[in-house]
C-alpha positions in Angstrom: 40.0 -131.2 92.8 39.5 -134.4 90.8 41.2 -134.8 87.4 37.8 -134.6 85.7 36.8 -131.1 87.0 37.7 -128.0 85.0 37.3 -124.3 86.0 37.1 -123.3 82.4 39.4 -122.6 79.5 42.4 -120.2 79.6 44.3 -119.0 76.5 47.8 -117.8 77.0 49.6 -116.1 74.1 53.4 -116.3 73.9 53.3 -119.4 76.1 56.2 -121.4 74.6 58.7 -120.1 77.1 59.4 -117.7 80.0 56.5 -116.0 81.7 53.9 -117.4 79.2 55.0 -121.0 79.9 54.9 -120.4 83.7 51.4 -118.9 83.4 50.2 -121.9 81.4 51.5 -124.4 83.9 50.1 -122.4 86.9 46.6 -122.1 85.4 46.6 -125.8 84.5 47.4 -126.5 88.2 44.6 -124.1 89.1 42.2 -126.3 87.2 41.9 -124.6 83.7 42.1 -126.4 80.4 44.8 -124.5 78.5 45.1 -123.1 75.0 48.8 -122.5 74.1 49.9 -120.0 71.5 53.0 -118.7 69.9 54.6 -118.3 66.4 55.1 -121.3 64.1 58.8 -121.4 64.9 57.9 -122.2 68.5 55.7 -125.2 67.6 58.0 -127.8 69.2 58.3 -125.7 72.4 54.6 -125.4 72.6 54.2 -129.2 72.3 56.8 -129.6 75.1 54.7 -127.3 77.3 51.6 -129.3 76.4 53.3 -132.5 77.5 54.4 -130.8 80.7 50.7 -130.1 81.5 49.7 -133.6 80.7 52.4 -135.0 83.0 50.9 -133.0 85.9 48.3 -135.7 86.1 45.4 -133.4 86.6 43.5 -134.4 83.5 43.7 -131.0 82.0 43.1 -130.7 78.2 45.4 -128.6 76.0 45.1 -127.1 72.5 47.8 -125.5 70.5 46.9 -122.5 68.4 49.7 -121.2 66.2 49.4 -117.6 65.1 50.9 -114.1 65.0 48.9 -112.0 67.5 49.5 -108.9 65.4 47.3 -110.2 62.6 43.6 -109.5 63.2 42.2 -112.4 61.2 44.6 -114.8 62.9 43.6 -113.7 66.4 39.9 -114.0 65.6 40.5 -117.5 64.2 42.6 -118.4 67.3 39.8 -117.6 69.6 37.2 -119.4 67.4 39.4 -122.5 67.1 40.0 -122.6 70.9 36.3 -122.5 71.6 35.6 -125.2 69.1 38.3 -127.4 70.6 37.7 -126.9 74.3 34.2 -125.5 74.5 34.6 -121.9 75.8 37.0 -119.1 76.6 37.0 -118.0 80.2 40.4 -116.4 80.7 42.5 -114.6 78.1 46.1 -113.9 79.0 47.6 -111.6 76.3 51.2 -112.3 77.2 53.0 -112.3 73.9 55.5 -109.4 73.5 58.9 -108.5 72.2 61.7 -106.3 73.8 64.1 -103.9 72.0 67.0 -102.0 73.5 67.8 -99.1 71.3 68.2 -95.4 71.7 65.6 -93.1 70.2 68.1 -91.9 67.6 68.9 -95.4 66.5 65.3 -96.6 66.5 63.8 -96.8 63.0 60.2 -96.3 62.2 60.0 -100.0 61.3 61.5 -100.9 64.7 58.9 -98.8 66.3 56.1 -100.4 64.3 57.3 -103.9 64.9 57.3 -103.4 68.7 53.9 -101.8 68.7 52.4 -104.5 66.4 53.1 -107.2 69.0 53.1 -105.4 72.3 50.1 -103.0 71.7 48.1 -104.1 68.7 48.4 -107.7 69.6 47.1 -107.2 73.1 44.3 -105.0 71.7 43.2 -107.8 69.3 43.3 -110.3 72.1 41.2 -108.1 74.3 38.8 -107.4 71.5 38.1 -111.0 70.4 38.2 -112.5 73.9 35.7 -109.8 74.9 33.4 -110.6 72.0 33.5 -114.3 72.9 33.0 -113.8 76.6 30.0 -111.5 76.0 28.5 -114.1 73.6 28.9 -116.8 76.3 27.2 -114.5 78.9 29.0 -115.8 82.0 31.7 -113.1 82.5 35.4 -113.8 82.2 38.9 -112.6 82.9 41.1 -110.7 80.5 44.7 -110.1 81.5 47.5 -108.3 79.6 51.2 -107.9 79.8 52.5 -104.5 80.6 55.8 -103.9 82.3 57.6 -101.8 85.0 58.8 -99.7 82.0 55.1 -99.0 81.3 55.0 -97.1 84.6 58.5 -95.6 84.6 60.3 -95.5 81.3 64.0 -96.4 80.9 66.5 -95.0 78.5 67.3 -97.2 75.5 63.8 -98.6 75.7 61.6 -95.9 74.1 59.6 -98.2 71.8 59.2 -100.9 74.4 58.3 -98.5 77.2 55.8 -96.7 75.1 54.1 -99.9 74.0 53.8 -101.0 77.6 52.3 -97.6 78.7 49.7 -98.2 75.9 48.7 -101.5 77.5 47.9 -99.7 80.7 45.6 -97.3 78.9 43.9 -100.0 76.9 43.4 -102.1 80.1 41.7 -99.2 81.9 39.4 -98.5 78.9 38.5 -102.1 78.3 37.8 -102.6 82.1 35.2 -99.8 82.0 33.6 -101.1 78.7 33.4 -104.7 79.7 32.3 -104.3 83.4 28.6 -104.5 82.4 29.3 -108.0 81.2 31.0 -109.2 84.4 34.3 -109.3 82.6 37.3 -108.0 84.5 40.3 -106.6 82.7 43.7 -106.2 84.4 47.4 -106.3 83.5 50.6 -107.2 85.2 53.8 -105.2 85.2 56.9 -107.3 85.8 60.3 -105.9 86.7 63.5 -107.6 85.4 62.5 -111.2 85.1 64.9 -114.0 84.1 64.3 -116.0 80.9 62.4 -113.1 79.2 62.8 -110.8 76.3 64.0 -107.8 78.4 66.6 -109.9 80.1 67.8 -111.3 76.8 67.9 -107.8 75.2 70.0 -106.5 78.2 72.4 -109.4 77.9 73.0 -108.5 74.2 73.3 -104.7 74.7 75.9 -103.3 77.2 74.1 -100.0 77.3 70.7 -101.5 78.2 72.5 -103.9 80.6 73.9 -100.9 82.5 70.4 -99.3 82.7 69.0 -102.6 84.1 71.8 -102.8 86.7 71.1 -99.2 87.7 67.4 -100.1 88.1 68.3 -103.1 90.3 70.5 -100.9 92.3 67.6 -98.9 93.6 66.8 -101.7 96.0 69.3 -103.2 98.5 69.2 -106.5 100.2 67.6 -109.8 99.1 65.1 -108.0 96.8 67.9 -106.6 94.6 67.8 -109.4 92.1 65.9 -110.5 89.0 62.5 -112.1 89.5 61.3 -115.4 88.0 58.4 -116.3 85.7 56.8 -118.3 88.4 56.3 -115.2 90.5 54.5 -113.4 87.7 52.4 -116.5 87.1 51.2 -116.3 90.7 49.8 -112.8 90.1 48.0 -114.0 87.0 46.6 -116.9 88.9 45.0 -114.6 91.4 43.7 -112.2 88.7 42.1 -115.2 86.9 40.4 -116.5 90.1 36.9 -116.0 91.3 38.3 -114.1 94.3 39.6 -111.3 92.0 36.1 -110.3 90.8 36.4 -106.9 92.6 39.6 -106.0 90.8 39.5 -104.4 87.4 41.3 -101.8 85.4 44.5 -102.3 87.4 48.1 -102.9 86.4 49.8 -104.9 89.2 53.5 -104.3 89.6 56.1 -106.9 90.6 59.4 -105.1 90.5 61.0 -105.1 94.0 59.4 -101.8 94.9 61.8 -99.7 92.8 59.1 -97.1 92.3 55.7 -96.5 93.7 52.5 -95.1 92.2 51.8 -91.7 93.6 49.9 -89.9 90.8 46.7 -87.9 91.4 44.4 -87.2 88.4 43.2 -83.6 88.6 41.4 -81.3 86.2 42.6 -78.5 84.0 41.4 -75.3 85.8 42.0 -71.6 86.1 42.5 -70.2 89.6 41.3 -66.6 89.8 41.7 -64.7 93.0 43.0 -61.3 94.0 44.2 -60.6 90.4 46.2 -63.8 90.2 45.5 -66.1 87.3 47.2 -69.4 86.7 46.3 -72.1 84.2 48.0 -75.4 84.8 47.3 -79.0 83.7 47.4 -80.9 87.0 47.0 -84.2 85.2 50.6 -84.0 84.2 51.9 -83.3 87.8 52.7 -85.8 90.5 50.9 -84.6 93.6 52.2 -86.0 96.9 49.9 -85.5 99.9 47.7 -82.9 98.3 44.2 -84.0 99.3 42.8 -80.4 99.1 42.9 -80.7 95.3 40.8 -83.8 95.2 38.4 -82.5 97.8 37.9 -79.0 96.4 38.5 -79.3 92.7 34.9 -80.2 91.7 32.6 -78.7 94.4 34.0 -75.2 94.2 34.3 -74.6 90.5 32.0 -72.3 88.5 32.1 -72.6 84.8 32.2 -69.4 82.7 33.2 -68.5 79.2 36.8 -68.0 80.3 37.1 -71.4 81.9 36.8 -72.6 85.5 37.0 -70.1 88.3 37.1 -70.6 92.0 33.9 -69.5 93.8 35.4 -66.7 95.9 32.2 -66.5 98.0 33.0 -69.9 99.6 35.5 -70.1 102.4 36.7 -73.5 101.4 37.3 -72.3 97.9 39.3 -69.3 99.1 41.5 -71.7 101.1 41.9 -73.9 98.0 42.9 -70.9 95.9 45.3 -69.6 98.5 47.0 -72.9 99.0 46.8 -73.7 95.3 48.5 -70.5 94.3 51.3 -71.1 96.8 51.7 -74.7 95.5 51.9 -73.3 91.9 54.6 -70.8 92.9 56.6 -73.6 94.7 56.6 -75.7 91.5 57.7 -72.8 89.3 54.4 -72.1 87.5 54.2 -68.5 86.4 51.3 -66.5 87.8 50.2 -63.6 85.8 48.3 -60.6 87.2 
């Protein structure tokens, strides 16, 4: 790639340090012109990152957009200013976030609101205004947000942080479905314990949270049992921002040493009615390991009635489903009432 060529414009929030800085540098290396964002107090750090991009010698343009991502008018202006300065917005990386290590009992309402203002509302606003701009441009785009491993498996002493990162996953899935018609993909990344980030810094300052983090790291043995680096997360974002990732949307990609795996099955609320046995259970709240009969039989063999969904007892497959399902419910302690 010659210095004059550009793949487009990428905006990275919270890009003065840590993961955001690494993402900005990586996307510049990938051929994007870069919009750097952070709070006013980080202006000098942003200028340093801008200089780093210049010294890469790739001819990449940079623009610094100072703003608080929790303020709607500021985010709207940030996107507008970026487009005026560099011509378009093709990749939005909503990376800005804050970490907090407190127990539920010691977390105040203002603590909770502060974390959600940045980690959830801030990403929502970035998705919203990036989406508007990309739709206006009519050439698709990539929207990428920062979740966390604690957005898939919560940790103690991180209730506000974990909850905000769970919210990012839901937002990402919803936005992916809404924006798909415009050829815009929406994904998120879920880092584990990464050096030079807010979670690592919070753990360093809080012995209780530090112990939780060490216990998390202890789930994996060998060379993987260590903190990750921002560069490793930047490589994930690099792929999600690429043309090759056009078939991936609505996903939250984990990078946490395999400390936990995704095994959830989404299944409907139903009533099983057979031989006098009735059980109502919300399967959406249950982890189902190796239970394909639910997925296969839940929809084809349900008959809707005024009392809910009942298994069609005239179908052999439905009978097998009800029989195995009833046994499964008993195994998991669900009360069955005659």
